[in-house]
N, C-alpha and C positions, 0 to 999 in steps of 0.2 A: 331846396336851397343847397347851394354849392359854396364851399369855402374856397376862395380864390387861391390859385397856386402861389402867388406872391405872398399872401397872408400866411399860408401854411409853411412856406419856406422861412419867412421872418420869425414865426413862432419857434420853429425848429432851431434856427440859428441862435435866437436869444436864449433858448433853453440850453443849448450846448455851451454857450459862453458862461452862463451862470453855473453850470455843472463843472466846467473846467477851471475857472479862475481860482477857487480855493486850493485845488490840487496843484495847479501850476505855481502859485505863489509859494506854497509850502515847499515844493521841490526846488524852486529857485533860491529860497532863503535858508534851506535846511543846513547847508554847509557853513556859509558865512556867519550865521547867528546861532549855530550849534543847536538847532531845533531837535527836540526829542519826541519821538512818535507817541510815547506814553502821555505826554501833555495834550497832544491833539486828541487822542482817544478819550481822555478825561473830559475834554470839551464836548465831544460828540455824545458821550454818555449822559452828561449833565443836561444838555439840551433835550435829549430824547426822554429822560425821566421827568425833569422838572417842568418843561414846557409842553411836551406832547402828551404826558400822562397826568401829572399832578395839576397843572394849570387848566388843562382841558376838562378834567373832572370837576374842578371847582367851578369853572365857568358854566358847565352843563347843569350843575346843581343850582347855582344862584340865578342863572338866566332862564332856566326852563322848568326845573323840577319844583323848586320852592316858589310858590305863587306870591308870597309876601315880598321876597327880595326881587323877583322878576318885576313886580309892580314898581318898586322903588327905582330899579334900574331902567325903567322906561322913560324916566326923566333924563333929558340929554346931558345936563350938568353932572348928575350922579353917574350916568353911564360913562362919560368921558373920564371922570375922576377914577372910577373903578377900573375901567379898561386900561388906563395908563399905569395904575398902581399894581394891578394883578400880575402883569407880565414882569414888571420891575421886581416885585417881591419874590415871585417864584424863581425867576432866572438868576437874580443876584444872590439869593440865599444859596442856591446850588453852586454858583460860581465861587462864593465865599468859602463854602465847605471844601470844595475840590482844591482851590488854590491854597488854602491854609494847609491842607495835607501835602500838596506838592512842595510848598515852601519848607515845611517841617522836614520832609524827606531830603530835600536838597541841602539843608543846613546840617542834618545829621551825617550826611555823606561828605560834608565840606565841599560840595560841588560848586564850580564857578557859576552855575545857572542861578544860584541864590542871589547873585549880585548883578545880573543882567536882566533884560526884558525878553530874552528868548523864550522862556516858559510862557509868558503872557501872550506872545505872538502865536506860538504853536497852539496854546489853548484857545485863543480867539479864533484862529483858523478852523479848529475843530468844532467849536461851538457855532460860529457863524456859517461854516461849511455845512454842518448838519442842518441848520435852519434853511440854508439855500436849497439843499437837496430835499428835505422832508416837506417844507412848506412851499417850495417853488418848483423844483425840477420834476418831482414825481407827479405833482398836480398838472403841470404843463404837458408832460408825456401823456397823461390820460386824455387831455383835450386834443392833443395831436391825433391820438388813436380814434377818438370820437369824430374828429374832422375827416379823417380818411374814410371811416365807415359812412359818414354823411355823404361824402362825394360819390361813394359807390351805391348809395341808396340802401345801405344795409344796417343803418344805425338802429332803427326801431326793431328790427328782427334780432339784433344782438342784445338789445335791452328790453326784451319782451316783457319782463317782470317789473319794469319800472312803472310807477303810477303815471297817469296821463299828465297831471300838473307838473310833476318832476321832469317828465320828458319834454314838456313845453319849455321849461326853464333851460334845459340843455340846448334845445334848438335856439333859444334867444341868446344864450351865451355864445354859441358858435356863430350866430349872425353878427354879434358885436365884435368878433375878433378882427384885427387889422394889423398892418405893420406898426402903426402907432401904439396900439396896446401891447404889442410884443416889445417895443422899445421901452415902454413904461415899466413893464414887468422886469426887464433886465436892469434898468436903473434902480428900481425899488430893491431888488435882491442884492445888488452889488453895494448899494448904500448901506443896507442892513449888515452886510459883511464888515464894512468899514466900522460901523458903530459897535459891532460885537468885539472887534479887535481893540478899539479904543476903550471900551468898558473893561476889557480884560487887563489892559495895561494899567488903567486907573486902579482896579482892584489889587493887582499884583504889587504896584508901588505902595499902595496904602498898607498892605499887609507887611511888606518888607520894612516899612518905616514904623510898624507897630502902632499905627493910628487906629484907635477904637471906633472912630466915627466913619470909617471907610464904608461899612455896609449901608448905613442910612444914606450916605452921600451917593453911593452907587445906585441904590434904589431910586432916589430922586432923579439922578441923571438919566437912568433908563426910562423912568416914567415920562420925563420931558421929551425924550426921543419919540415915545409912543403917542404923545398928545396929538400931533397933526393927523396921524392915522385914525385915532379914535374920533377926532372931530369930523373926518370924512365919513366914518361909519355912522356917526350921528346925524349926517346930512347937513353939517354946518359949513364945511369947506369943500370946494370942488377938487376932484382927483388931480387935475393938472397942477393946481396950486400946491397941493400937498407934495406931489412928486418933485416939483420945482424946488421947494424948500429942502427936501431931503437931498436932492442932487447937489445944491449949492453947499449945504452944511457938510455933506460927505466929502466933497472935493477939498474943503478947508481942513477937515480933520485928517484926511489922507495925507495932505502935505505936511502937517505937523507930525504925524506918525512916521513918515518917511525920514524926516530929520532926526527925530528922537531915536528911532530904531537903528539908524545908521551909526549913531554913537554907541549903541549897545553891542556892536560887533566885538568890542573888547570889554572885559569886565570893568565895572566902576571902581 
């Protein structure tokens, strides 16, 4: 099997776009919104720890190690509920802790950042950018490398230690790649970036207002964002419908964020 050159090019371009957007947006808005590198780094650290380590460890235990919970989670309704809430709880608790510390620091220093949304934007770009890179870009780079080896007839020799069933799955995934799947990947990752920025703004504004209900609200909002994806994983919704929903919602939220953050260029 050979991965068509147009497919390989499409996947590479989509990966470059997803990799570049968080960085380019940060660089473009750093001066007008007084973005701080520390806030972006906090977002990166929280996603890496709470999503990639803590959440994955919990999922691994409940879905695979513990036979009782694995049995419960085989029910589609329970799986969708758990899948939506797990990411929401882990990531929003991390976001809450980090942003509370960032707000405390800004207020102690009487920084203008305490009265604008610049911290939320920088944090959201860090958090969402880390997600784009760790969940999207690095995975796609791996598939690009596999596709190049496949076209050279060298894939199985490079993956000689991979079991036969796993190798078959790799071949099937490579066979399913297309310009359309590359576009879906880019849409999904960019929509996720928009959602992470919006959730960061929501959390930041709630903390600035001293609202005690902001953490539960953020968890619910995050869970609602994850519902379509978990419905797809449960085999309830088709992928194209899920991505269409995410695309439309992301465009609407991006428009609102643009208006809101433009007003944040000057302190409230």
